[in-house]
Rosetta silent file (secondary structure, phi, psi, omega in degrees, C-alpha in Angstrom):
SEQUENCE: XXXXXXXXXXXXXXXXXXXXXXXXXXXXXXXXXXXXXXXXXXXXXXXXXXXXXXXXXXXXXXXXXXXXXXXXXXXXX
SCORE:     score description
SCORE:     0.000 S_00000001
   1 L     0.000  132.628 -178.054   69.292   64.671   97.804 S_00000001
   2 L  -103.105  134.074  176.404   71.877   67.142   99.085 S_00000001
   3 E  -108.762  124.561 -177.256   72.000   68.261  102.680 S_00000001
   4 E   -75.061  137.153  167.476   73.555   71.751  103.585 S_00000001
   5 E  -106.578  113.283 -170.999   76.062   72.019  106.333 S_00000001
   6 E  -112.308  161.457  173.066   75.675   75.305  107.945 S_00000001
   7 L   -70.434  115.722 -176.846   77.370   77.252  110.696 S_00000001
   8 L   -81.287  164.976  172.146   75.234   76.585  113.884 S_00000001
   9 L   -97.000  104.277 -173.588   74.394   78.965  116.441 S_00000001
  10 L   -82.022  -33.832  177.187   76.068   77.530  119.522 S_00000001
  11 L  -115.266  164.226 -173.722   75.405   80.146  122.069 S_00000001
  12 L   -66.204  -32.553 -176.602   72.514   82.314  122.839 S_00000001
  13 L  -105.260    9.944 -172.647   74.428   85.485  121.639 S_00000001
  14 L   -70.840  125.758  166.086   76.602   83.840  118.858 S_00000001
  15 L  -117.225  -11.486  171.237   76.309   85.625  115.606 S_00000001
  16 E  -153.120  164.464  171.185   79.432   84.362  113.842 S_00000001
  17 E  -146.753  173.454 -175.434   82.298   81.850  114.282 S_00000001
  18 E  -119.026  125.327  176.009   85.560   80.989  112.653 S_00000001
  19 E   -79.035  110.111 -172.539   86.082   77.595  110.871 S_00000001
  20 E   -96.450  -23.725 -175.156   89.475   76.663  112.119 S_00000001
  21 E  -168.886  137.937  170.254   89.839   73.112  110.741 S_00000001
  22 E   -88.797  133.713  178.643   88.040   70.357  108.746 S_00000001
  23 L   -95.338   -9.007  173.146   88.479   66.990  110.536 S_00000001
  24 L  -128.695  160.448  176.278   87.577   64.969  107.310 S_00000001
  25 L   -83.479  154.705  175.735   88.632   65.441  103.788 S_00000001
  26 L   -62.173  130.101 -177.312   86.692   66.729  100.859 S_00000001
  27 L    88.971   -5.421  175.109   85.044   63.751   99.141 S_00000001
  28 L   -77.324  156.936  174.458   85.070   61.563  102.149 S_00000001
  29 E   -78.767  122.455 -178.123   82.255   59.517  103.368 S_00000001
  30 E  -122.789  161.463  178.471   80.815   60.706  106.705 S_00000001
  31 L  -109.505  146.909  179.996   78.134   59.352  109.069 S_00000001
  32 L   -58.307  128.872 -175.832   75.439   61.494  110.658 S_00000001
  33 L    88.751   -6.015  174.696   76.717   62.719  113.963 S_00000001
  34 L   -70.105  126.606 -178.421   80.328   62.370  113.045 S_00000001
  35 E   -63.195  139.360 -172.376   82.422   65.381  113.900 S_00000001
  36 E  -129.813  -23.604  176.992   83.382   67.083  110.609 S_00000001
  37 E  -156.578  153.915  173.415   84.865   70.569  111.389 S_00000001
  38 E   -98.896  132.239  179.601   85.932   72.719  114.258 S_00000001
  39 E  -120.148  124.616  177.454   84.330   76.128  114.869 S_00000001
  40 E  -100.867  130.440 -179.678   85.738   78.733  117.239 S_00000001
  41 L  -114.463  179.237 -179.667   83.286   81.159  118.822 S_00000001
  42 L   -50.252  -44.608 -170.194   84.014   84.067  121.338 S_00000001
  43 L   -95.718  -29.162 -171.833   84.096   81.562  124.263 S_00000001
  44 L  -158.825  169.344  168.495   85.145   78.215  122.935 S_00000001
  45 E  -106.652  118.170  179.805   86.139   75.719  120.185 S_00000001
  46 E  -113.903  152.886  165.849   83.469   73.213  119.237 S_00000001
  47 E   -87.711  129.131  176.130   83.298   70.160  116.852 S_00000001
  48 E   -94.924  131.630 -179.202   80.418   70.432  114.505 S_00000001
  49 E   -92.495  153.060  174.168   78.672   67.170  113.629 S_00000001
  50 L   -65.150  127.841  178.435   77.581   65.922  110.274 S_00000001
  51 L   -75.388  -19.102 -177.090   73.654   66.543  109.886 S_00000001
  52 L  -151.367  168.190  170.620   73.345   63.395  107.493 S_00000001
  53 L   -88.411  138.388  178.668   75.341   60.558  106.196 S_00000001
  54 E   160.132 -158.131 -175.860   76.898   60.753  102.779 S_00000001
  55 E  -103.279  121.165 -171.894   79.708   62.218  100.811 S_00000001
  56 E   -71.941  134.972  175.372   81.218   65.547  102.032 S_00000001
  57 E  -123.166  107.420 -178.756   81.708   68.445   99.564 S_00000001
  58 E   -85.709  130.205 -171.766   83.614   71.287  101.291 S_00000001
  59 L  -108.086  -29.688 -175.672   82.577   74.774  100.052 S_00000001
  60 L  -129.957  133.933 -176.684   84.516   76.957  102.449 S_00000001
  61 L   -88.499  157.474  170.013   88.236   76.591  103.628 S_00000001
  62 L   -57.718  154.826 -179.711   89.441   77.471  107.203 S_00000001
  63 L  -170.904  158.462  176.084   90.350   81.038  107.564 S_00000001
  64 L   -72.874  -12.295 -179.836   90.824   83.785  110.103 S_00000001
  65 L   -79.240  135.422  178.926   87.703   85.610  109.071 S_00000001
  66 L   -66.961  152.571  173.848   84.544   85.004  111.054 S_00000001
  67 E  -125.479  137.533 -177.527   81.455   83.484  109.135 S_00000001
  68 E   -65.298  152.844  170.155   77.938   84.452  110.107 S_00000001
  69 L   -53.977  144.305  172.005   75.614   81.779  111.716 S_00000001
  70 L    87.710    2.121  178.248   73.656   80.059  108.922 S_00000001
  71 L   -76.176  130.591  179.308   76.423   80.282  106.292 S_00000001
  72 E   -77.380  117.087  177.489   76.519   77.167  104.121 S_00000001
  73 E  -104.987  -17.335 -179.202   80.110   75.712  104.461 S_00000001
  74 E  -164.767  168.948  172.990   79.672   72.286  102.862 S_00000001
  75 E  -129.370  149.021  176.155   77.183   69.830  101.422 S_00000001
  76 E  -119.948  118.460 -174.106   76.547   66.183  102.072 S_00000001
  77 L  -124.198    0.000    0.000   75.156   64.166   99.099 S_00000001
């Protein structure tokens, strides 16, 4: 079973964020709750945690362009 890693809505008015850095490598084994990437919003930079344990498959690379909340950026299988 594959679990989607999505851009979360961190603040009440947040509509998009910028993926600034992956904290683990593609293909790495992650644990649920482990920080896996940094997300910059209008007000802060937050570490986003893995929603499940398994092997991470990165789908979106860090870029300067904002990503809408709910966008799938990786999978954990």
